Residue frames as a rotation matrix with the C-alpha (Angstrom) as fourth column:
MET 1
-0.030 0.463 -0.886 -18.50
-0.661 0.656 0.365 152.31
0.749 0.597 0.286 61.37
ALA 2
0.554 0.342 0.759 -19.85
-0.817 0.400 0.416 149.67
-0.162 -0.850 0.501 63.75
PHE 3
-0.695 -0.717 -0.044 -17.86
-0.718 0.696 -0.009 146.54
0.037 0.025 -0.999 64.57
SER 4
0.337 0.929 -0.151 -19.93
-0.923 0.358 0.142 143.48
0.186 0.092 0.978 63.71
VAL 5
-0.795 -0.473 0.379 -19.92
-0.576 0.786 -0.227 140.04
-0.190 -0.398 -0.897 65.31
CYS 6
0.245 0.860 -0.448 -21.96
-0.876 0.394 0.277 137.03
0.415 0.325 0.850 64.17
PHE 7
-0.432 -0.276 0.859 -22.27
-0.699 0.705 -0.124 133.89
-0.571 -0.653 -0.497 66.31
VAL 8
0.040 0.392 -0.919 -22.77
-0.900 0.414 0.138 130.64
0.434 0.822 0.369 64.39
CYS 9
-0.426 -0.083 0.901 -23.92
-0.492 0.857 -0.153 127.17
-0.759 -0.509 -0.406 65.42
THR 10
-0.882 0.046 0.469 -25.69
0.348 0.734 0.583 124.47
-0.318 0.677 -0.663 63.41
GLY 11
-0.293 0.883 0.366 -29.38
0.923 0.161 0.351 125.37
0.251 0.440 -0.862 63.37
ASN 12
-0.824 -0.117 0.554 -29.33
0.048 -0.989 -0.138 128.83
0.564 -0.087 0.821 64.96
ILE 13
0.280 0.948 0.150 -31.90
-0.154 -0.110 0.982 127.94
0.947 -0.298 0.115 67.62
CYS 14
0.799 -0.008 -0.601 -29.80
0.547 0.423 0.722 126.99
0.248 -0.906 0.343 70.69
ARG 15
0.157 -0.867 -0.472 -26.16
0.922 -0.043 0.385 127.97
-0.355 -0.496 0.793 71.11
SER 16
-0.641 -0.516 0.568 -25.74
0.713 -0.674 0.194 130.89
0.282 0.529 0.800 68.72
PRO 17
0.180 0.702 0.689 -28.89
0.186 -0.713 0.677 132.79
0.966 0.006 -0.258 69.76
MET 18
0.805 0.023 -0.593 -27.83
0.591 0.058 0.804 132.25
0.053 -0.998 0.033 73.37
ALA 19
-0.204 -0.964 -0.170 -24.39
0.932 -0.244 0.267 133.69
-0.299 -0.104 0.949 72.62
GLU 20
-0.421 0.134 0.897 -25.97
0.530 -0.766 0.363 136.56
0.736 0.628 0.252 70.69
SER 21
0.626 0.761 0.172 -28.23
0.267 -0.417 0.869 137.50
0.733 -0.498 -0.464 73.63
VAL 22
0.653 -0.441 -0.616 -25.49
0.704 0.052 0.708 137.27
-0.280 -0.896 0.344 76.25
PHE 23
-0.407 -0.898 0.168 -22.92
0.899 -0.361 0.247 139.16
-0.161 0.251 0.954 74.20
ARG 24
-0.128 0.440 0.889 -25.41
0.457 -0.769 0.447 141.87
0.880 0.463 -0.102 73.21
ALA 25
0.874 0.436 -0.214 -26.11
0.361 -0.287 0.887 142.39
0.325 -0.853 -0.408 76.93
ARG 26
0.239 -0.876 -0.419 -22.34
0.844 -0.026 0.536 142.67
-0.480 -0.481 0.733 77.61
VAL 27
-0.511 -0.385 0.769 -21.99
0.784 -0.576 0.232 145.18
0.354 0.721 0.595 74.76
ASP 28
0.321 0.730 0.604 -24.87
0.299 -0.683 0.667 147.27
0.899 -0.033 -0.437 76.11
GLU 29
0.843 -0.048 -0.535 -23.54
0.534 -0.039 0.845 147.11
-0.062 -0.998 -0.007 79.70
ALA 30
-0.118 -0.987 -0.110 -20.17
0.886 -0.155 0.437 148.36
-0.449 -0.046 0.893 78.38
GLY 31
0.265 0.306 -0.914 -21.86
0.001 -0.949 -0.317 151.33
-0.964 0.083 -0.252 76.69
LEU 32
-0.757 -0.640 -0.131 -20.96
-0.175 0.006 0.985 150.05
-0.629 0.768 -0.116 73.22
GLY 33
0.034 0.856 0.516 -24.51
0.663 0.367 -0.653 149.63
-0.748 0.364 -0.555 71.92
GLY 34
0.917 0.312 -0.249 -24.61
0.011 -0.642 -0.766 151.08
-0.399 0.700 -0.592 68.40
LEU 35
0.264 -0.903 -0.338 -20.83
-0.938 -0.322 0.128 150.71
-0.224 0.283 -0.933 68.09
VAL 36
-0.876 -0.451 0.169 -20.92
-0.415 0.886 0.207 146.91
-0.243 0.111 -0.964 68.07
VAL 37
0.108 0.901 -0.421 -23.53
-0.980 0.167 0.106 145.01
0.166 0.401 0.901 66.04
VAL 38
-0.773 -0.311 0.553 -24.33
-0.482 0.855 -0.193 141.50
-0.413 -0.416 -0.810 67.27
ASP 39
0.300 0.885 -0.356 -26.29
-0.954 0.276 -0.119 138.80
-0.007 0.375 0.927 65.46
SER 40
-0.404 -0.402 0.822 -26.30
-0.440 0.873 0.211 135.05
-0.802 -0.277 -0.529 64.83
ALA 41
0.254 0.436 -0.863 -26.89
-0.957 0.240 -0.161 132.41
0.137 0.867 0.478 62.18
GLY 42
0.490 -0.045 0.871 -26.64
-0.285 0.936 0.209 128.68
-0.824 -0.350 0.445 61.52
THR 43
-0.642 -0.748 -0.170 -24.42
-0.471 0.210 0.857 126.66
-0.605 0.630 -0.487 59.22
ASP 44
-0.863 0.439 0.251 -27.54
0.502 0.686 0.526 124.79
0.058 0.580 -0.812 58.09
GLY 45
-0.799 0.574 0.180 -30.98
-0.487 -0.792 0.368 126.07
0.354 0.207 0.912 57.18
TRP 46
-0.711 0.515 -0.478 -33.09
0.516 0.845 0.143 123.46
0.478 -0.144 -0.867 58.97
HIS 47
-0.168 0.638 -0.752 -34.74
0.940 -0.125 -0.316 125.96
-0.296 -0.760 -0.579 61.31
GLU 48
-0.940 -0.216 0.263 -34.79
0.301 -0.887 0.351 129.10
0.158 0.409 0.899 59.17
GLY 49
-0.386 0.814 0.435 -37.67
-0.248 -0.545 0.801 131.33
0.889 0.201 0.412 60.23
ASP 50
0.377 0.499 -0.780 -38.15
0.591 0.520 0.617 129.55
0.714 -0.694 -0.099 63.58
GLY 51
0.679 -0.142 0.720 -37.74
-0.580 -0.705 0.408 131.17
0.450 -0.695 -0.561 66.96
ALA 52
-0.473 -0.865 0.170 -35.11
-0.757 0.300 -0.581 130.04
0.452 -0.403 -0.796 69.45
ASP 53
-0.379 0.257 -0.889 -35.63
0.334 0.934 0.127 126.67
0.863 -0.249 -0.440 71.13
PRO 54
0.593 0.703 0.392 -38.00
-0.122 -0.403 0.907 127.20
0.796 -0.586 -0.153 74.11
ARG 55
0.705 -0.405 -0.583 -35.33
0.709 0.420 0.566 125.79
0.015 -0.812 0.583 76.44
THR 56
-0.423 -0.834 0.354 -32.88
0.825 -0.516 -0.231 128.43
0.375 0.194 0.906 75.21
VAL 57
-0.127 0.476 0.870 -35.46
-0.045 -0.879 0.474 131.16
0.991 0.021 0.133 75.81
SER 58
0.828 0.500 -0.254 -36.25
0.176 0.198 0.964 129.76
0.532 -0.843 0.075 79.27
VAL 59
0.282 -0.819 -0.500 -32.60
0.958 0.216 0.187 129.66
-0.045 -0.531 0.846 80.36
LEU 60
-0.570 -0.496 0.655 -31.94
0.585 -0.805 -0.100 133.15
0.577 0.326 0.749 78.99
THR 61
0.189 0.754 0.629 -35.04
-0.092 -0.624 0.776 134.62
0.978 -0.205 -0.049 80.62
ALA 62
0.834 0.114 -0.540 -34.23
0.471 0.361 0.805 133.01
0.287 -0.926 0.247 83.98
ALA 63
-0.042 -0.949 -0.313 -30.76
0.987 -0.088 0.134 134.58
-0.155 -0.303 0.940 83.81
GLY 64
0.239 0.241 -0.941 -32.15
0.354 -0.924 -0.147 138.03
-0.904 -0.298 -0.306 82.96
TYR 65
-0.829 -0.541 -0.140 -31.32
0.039 -0.306 0.951 138.13
-0.557 0.783 0.275 79.24
GLU 66
0.170 0.858 -0.485 -33.65
-0.631 -0.283 -0.722 139.16
-0.757 0.429 0.494 76.45
SER 67
-0.752 -0.361 0.551 -34.33
0.169 0.702 0.692 136.84
-0.637 0.614 -0.467 73.56
ASP 68
0.485 0.792 -0.371 -36.08
-0.308 -0.242 -0.920 137.97
-0.818 0.560 0.127 70.40
HIS 69
-0.522 -0.853 -0.003 -34.76
-0.463 0.280 0.841 135.66
-0.716 0.440 -0.541 67.73
VAL 70
0.792 0.605 -0.082 -35.55
-0.412 0.430 -0.803 134.27
-0.450 0.670 0.590 64.28
ALA 71
0.130 -0.782 0.609 -33.23
0.212 0.622 0.754 131.58
-0.969 0.032 0.247 62.90
ARG 72
0.849 0.036 -0.528 -31.40
-0.490 -0.321 -0.810 132.11
-0.198 0.946 -0.255 59.64
ARG 73
0.720 -0.607 0.336 -28.65
0.648 0.761 -0.014 130.45
-0.248 0.228 0.942 57.64
PHE 74
0.185 -0.771 -0.609 -25.18
-0.026 -0.624 0.781 131.99
-0.982 -0.129 -0.136 57.38
GLN 75
0.943 0.116 0.313 -24.29
0.313 0.022 -0.950 133.23
-0.117 0.993 -0.016 53.89
ALA 76
0.086 -0.987 0.132 -20.75
0.976 0.110 0.188 133.51
-0.200 0.113 0.973 52.50
SER 77
0.041 -0.020 0.999 -21.57
0.592 -0.805 -0.040 137.01
0.805 0.593 -0.022 51.22
TRP 78
0.928 0.372 0.011 -21.86
0.198 -0.519 0.832 138.20
0.315 -0.770 -0.555 54.83
PHE 79
0.316 -0.879 -0.357 -18.11
0.935 0.224 0.275 137.88
-0.162 -0.420 0.893 55.41
SER 80
-0.297 -0.488 0.821 -17.52
0.706 -0.691 -0.156 141.23
0.643 0.533 0.549 53.70
ARG 81
0.182 0.447 0.876 -19.57
-0.235 -0.845 0.480 143.09
0.955 -0.293 -0.049 56.32
LEU 82
0.960 0.194 -0.201 -18.47
0.116 0.379 0.918 141.10
0.254 -0.905 0.341 59.39
ASP 83
0.283 -0.888 0.363 -15.45
-0.851 -0.407 -0.333 141.73
0.443 -0.215 -0.870 61.57
LEU 84
-0.766 -0.465 0.444 -15.69
-0.623 0.707 -0.334 138.49
-0.159 -0.532 -0.832 63.57
VAL 85
0.236 0.764 -0.600 -17.51
-0.662 0.579 0.476 135.24
0.711 0.285 0.643 62.92
ILE 86
-0.466 -0.396 0.791 -17.70
-0.883 0.259 -0.391 133.30
-0.050 -0.881 -0.470 66.18
ALA 87
-0.104 0.342 -0.934 -18.15
-0.371 0.858 0.355 129.54
0.923 0.384 0.038 65.85
LEU 88
0.445 0.379 0.811 -19.63
-0.886 0.057 0.460 127.61
0.128 -0.924 0.361 68.76
ASP 89
0.605 -0.371 0.705 -17.73
-0.109 0.838 0.535 124.39
-0.789 -0.401 0.466 68.04
SER 90
-0.385 -0.919 -0.088 -14.88
-0.265 0.019 0.964 123.07
-0.884 0.394 -0.251 65.91
GLY 91
-0.318 0.357 0.878 -17.26
0.821 0.566 0.068 121.65
-0.473 0.743 -0.474 63.28
HIS 92
0.796 0.601 -0.070 -18.77
0.516 -0.735 -0.440 125.09
-0.316 0.314 -0.895 62.73
HIS 93
0.340 -0.770 -0.541 -15.26
-0.311 -0.634 0.708 126.56
-0.888 -0.072 -0.455 62.70
ARG 94
-0.618 -0.586 0.523 -14.17
0.242 0.492 0.837 124.22
-0.748 0.644 -0.162 59.88
ALA 95
0.043 0.735 0.677 -17.40
0.961 0.154 -0.229 124.76
-0.272 0.661 -0.699 57.90
LEU 96
0.845 0.300 -0.442 -17.16
0.248 -0.953 -0.171 128.54
-0.473 0.035 -0.880 58.14
ARG 97
-0.019 -0.932 -0.362 -13.49
-0.325 -0.336 0.884 128.63
-0.945 0.134 -0.297 57.15
ARG 98
-0.597 -0.122 0.793 -14.32
0.597 0.593 0.540 126.49
-0.537 0.796 -0.281 54.09
LEU 99
0.375 0.872 0.316 -17.19
0.904 -0.267 -0.335 128.84
-0.208 0.411 -0.888 53.22
ALA 100
0.352 -0.284 -0.892 -15.02
0.131 -0.929 0.347 131.96
-0.927 -0.239 -0.289 53.48
PRO 101
0.975 0.116 0.192 -14.42
0.202 -0.089 -0.975 133.52
-0.096 0.989 -0.110 50.04
THR 102
0.470 -0.858 0.208 -10.90
-0.298 -0.376 -0.877 134.72
0.831 0.350 -0.432 50.88
PRO 103
-0.148 -0.610 -0.778 -8.10
0.677 0.512 -0.530 133.86
0.721 -0.605 0.337 53.34
ALA 104
-0.882 -0.135 0.451 -8.74
-0.159 -0.816 -0.555 137.19
0.444 -0.561 0.699 55.08
ASP 105
0.072 0.978 0.194 -12.37
-0.794 -0.061 0.605 136.18
0.603 -0.198 0.772 55.58
ALA 106
0.427 0.023 -0.904 -11.31
0.247 0.959 0.141 132.78
0.870 -0.283 0.404 56.94
ASP 107
-0.625 -0.756 -0.195 -9.12
0.449 -0.143 -0.882 134.61
0.639 -0.639 0.429 59.47
LYS 108
-0.461 0.550 0.696 -12.26
-0.668 -0.732 0.135 136.28
0.584 -0.403 0.705 60.87
VAL 109
0.513 0.701 -0.495 -13.54
-0.263 0.678 0.686 132.92
0.817 -0.222 0.533 62.14
ARG 110
-0.632 -0.657 0.411 -12.83
-0.588 0.062 -0.806 132.18
0.505 -0.751 -0.425 65.82
LEU 111
-0.217 0.517 -0.828 -14.07
0.548 0.766 0.335 129.69
0.808 -0.381 -0.450 68.39
LEU 112
0.545 0.542 0.640 -16.09
-0.177 -0.671 0.720 131.34
0.820 -0.506 -0.269 71.17
ARG 113
0.979 -0.077 -0.191 -14.40
0.206 0.323 0.924 129.48
-0.009 -0.943 0.332 74.01
SER 114
0.096 -0.980 0.174 -10.97
0.857 -0.007 -0.515 130.63
0.506 0.199 0.839 72.83
TYR 115
-0.124 -0.056 0.991 -11.93
-0.163 -0.984 -0.076 133.85
0.979 -0.171 0.113 74.65
ASP 116
0.895 0.342 0.286 -12.39
-0.359 0.173 0.917 131.95
0.265 -0.924 0.277 77.95
PRO 117
0.036 -0.995 0.088 -8.93
-0.912 -0.069 -0.403 131.67
0.407 -0.066 -0.911 79.54
VAL 118
-0.110 -0.036 0.993 -9.89
-0.700 0.712 -0.052 128.56
-0.705 -0.701 -0.103 81.53
ALA 119
0.782 0.470 0.410 -11.27
-0.039 0.693 -0.719 126.69
-0.622 0.546 0.560 78.51
ALA 120
0.784 -0.542 -0.302 -8.39
-0.474 -0.208 -0.855 127.83
0.401 0.814 -0.420 76.31
GLY 121
-0.101 -0.856 0.507 -5.92
-0.995 0.083 -0.060 126.61
0.009 -0.511 -0.860 78.92
LEU 122
-0.032 0.185 0.982 -7.57
-0.375 0.909 -0.183 123.19
-0.926 -0.374 0.041 78.92
GLY 123
-0.908 -0.306 -0.287 -7.82
-0.352 0.183 0.918 123.06
-0.229 0.934 -0.274 75.14
ASP 124
-0.542 0.810 0.225 -11.56
0.773 0.585 -0.244 122.35
-0.329 0.042 -0.943 75.41
LEU 125
-0.912 0.015 -0.410 -13.04
-0.109 -0.972 0.207 124.92
-0.395 0.233 0.888 73.03
ASP 126
-0.704 0.710 -0.030 -16.33
0.176 0.215 0.961 123.35
0.688 0.671 -0.277 71.90
VAL 127
-0.582 0.700 0.413 -19.68
-0.753 -0.274 -0.598 124.39
-0.305 -0.660 0.687 73.34
PRO 128
-0.935 0.211 0.286 -21.60
0.261 0.954 0.148 121.06
-0.242 0.213 -0.947 73.29
ASP 129
-0.649 0.761 0.010 -24.93
-0.351 -0.311 0.884 121.03
0.675 0.570 0.468 71.47
PRO 130
-0.865 0.315 0.391 -27.67
-0.345 0.193 -0.918 120.90
-0.365 -0.929 -0.058 74.13
TYR 131
-0.401 0.796 -0.453 -30.50
-0.883 -0.204 0.423 120.23
0.245 0.569 0.785 71.65
TYR 132
0.025 0.414 -0.910 -30.88
-0.264 0.881 0.393 116.48
0.964 0.231 0.132 72.25
GLY 133
-0.730 -0.374 -0.572 -30.34
0.426 0.407 -0.808 116.69
0.535 -0.834 -0.138 76.00
ASP 134
0.241 0.807 -0.539 -32.17
0.949 -0.080 0.304 118.05
0.202 -0.585 -0.786 79.00
ASP 135
0.915 0.231 0.329 -32.33
0.182 -0.968 0.175 121.49
0.359 -0.101 -0.928 80.56
ASP 136
0.649 -0.734 -0.197 -28.97
0.243 -0.045 0.969 120.97
-0.721 -0.677 0.149 82.29
GLY 137
-0.075 -0.688 0.722 -27.26
0.955 0.158 0.250 121.09
-0.286 0.708 0.646 78.90
PHE 138
0.397 0.301 0.867 -28.78
0.601 -0.800 0.002 124.48
0.694 0.520 -0.498 78.16
GLU 139
0.998 -0.061 -0.012 -27.69
-0.026 -0.586 0.810 125.80
-0.056 -0.808 -0.586 81.55
ALA 140
0.301 -0.944 0.136 -24.16
0.555 0.289 0.780 124.48
-0.776 -0.160 0.611 80.96
CYS 141
0.031 -0.210 0.977 -24.18
0.968 -0.239 -0.082 126.14
0.250 0.948 0.195 77.54
LEU 142
0.817 0.326 0.475 -25.13
0.218 -0.938 0.270 129.46
0.534 -0.117 -0.837 79.12
ARG 143
0.811 -0.564 -0.156 -22.29
0.081 -0.156 0.984 129.18
-0.579 -0.811 -0.081 81.65
MET 144
-0.004 -0.842 0.539 -19.79
0.850 0.281 0.446 128.52
-0.527 0.460 0.715 78.84
VAL 145
0.232 0.182 0.956 -21.09
0.786 -0.614 -0.074 131.44
0.573 0.768 -0.285 76.80
GLU 146
0.978 0.158 0.138 -20.96
0.044 -0.798 0.601 133.79
0.206 -0.582 -0.787 79.78
ALA 147
0.575 -0.815 -0.076 -17.42
0.364 0.171 0.916 132.66
-0.733 -0.554 0.395 80.65
ALA 148
-0.222 -0.680 0.698 -16.18
0.940 0.040 0.338 133.55
-0.258 0.732 0.631 77.17
SER 149
0.561 0.605 0.565 -18.14
0.773 -0.627 -0.097 136.79
0.296 0.492 -0.819 76.71
ASP 150
0.849 -0.279 -0.449 -15.94
0.057 -0.796 0.603 139.04
-0.526 -0.537 -0.660 78.82
GLY 151
-0.174 -0.968 0.181 -12.80
0.294 0.125 0.948 137.97
-0.940 0.218 0.263 76.96
LEU 152
-0.152 0.213 0.965 -14.57
0.988 0.044 0.146 138.44
-0.011 0.976 -0.217 73.63
LEU 153
0.870 0.494 0.008 -15.69
0.493 -0.869 0.050 141.90
0.032 -0.039 -0.999 74.71
ASP 154
0.420 -0.809 -0.412 -12.08
-0.012 -0.459 0.888 142.79
-0.908 -0.368 -0.202 75.57
ALA 155
-0.439 -0.599 0.670 -10.96
0.629 0.327 0.705 141.55
-0.641 0.731 0.233 72.14
VAL 156
0.265 0.620 0.739 -13.66
0.943 -0.327 -0.063 143.58
0.203 0.713 -0.671 70.39
ARG 157
0.901 0.006 -0.435 -12.70
0.185 -0.911 0.369 146.71
-0.393 -0.413 -0.821 72.34
GLU 158
0.004 -0.997 -0.076 -9.05
0.098 -0.076 0.992 146.19
-0.995 -0.011 0.098 71.39
ALA 159
-0.380 -0.092 0.920 -9.92
0.876 0.283 0.390 145.62
-0.296 0.955 -0.027 67.72
ARG 160
0.667 0.681 0.302 -12.11
0.734 -0.670 -0.110 148.73
0.128 0.295 -0.947 67.64
GLU 161
0.724 -0.459 -0.514 -9.35
-0.024 -0.763 0.646 150.81
-0.689 -0.456 -0.564 69.20
GLY 162
-0.302 -0.880 0.366 -6.83
0.355 0.252 0.900 149.42
-0.885 0.402 0.236 66.72
ARG 163
-0.009 0.414 0.910 -9.14
1.000 0.012 0.004 150.29
-0.009 0.910 -0.414 63.86
ALA 164
0.898 0.434 -0.073 -9.49
0.439 -0.896 0.067 153.87
-0.036 -0.092 -0.995 65.13
ALA 165
0.381 -0.835 -0.397 -5.72
0.185 -0.352 0.918 154.38
-0.906 -0.423 0.021 65.47
């Protein structure tokens, strides 16, 4: 059975689709495509059905990542099929834990930057929302997502191995 990870931000057009694209690339590079399912959603439904913000797509494309995305809203019923729910900031983390139907589901919720040893060491675990800013904010978001993706990949590998044992 595939290990499934869902990245969640507010509207699912900036941070979470960026994290989804970067992490999917890491999964594929590691030869885990098909063994790890990666997707994303938003805590709110404001942008449901929309594509990713053009600035997100531009930053991803410039960095060599693919982006084929349609925004959707996270549903509590998804917890049963997900292994990890990765929040992009502490507000999403709180909202998702409140939405979780069981304590075990709430335990699936993690902050993305907790997988970045530098950010975790500083205690700065939020990926700031770039939506209302300029292109620099989107580039900074990408750097934060990339910095956490390797640690997240290690954690997913470890969890998969633990599941198989």
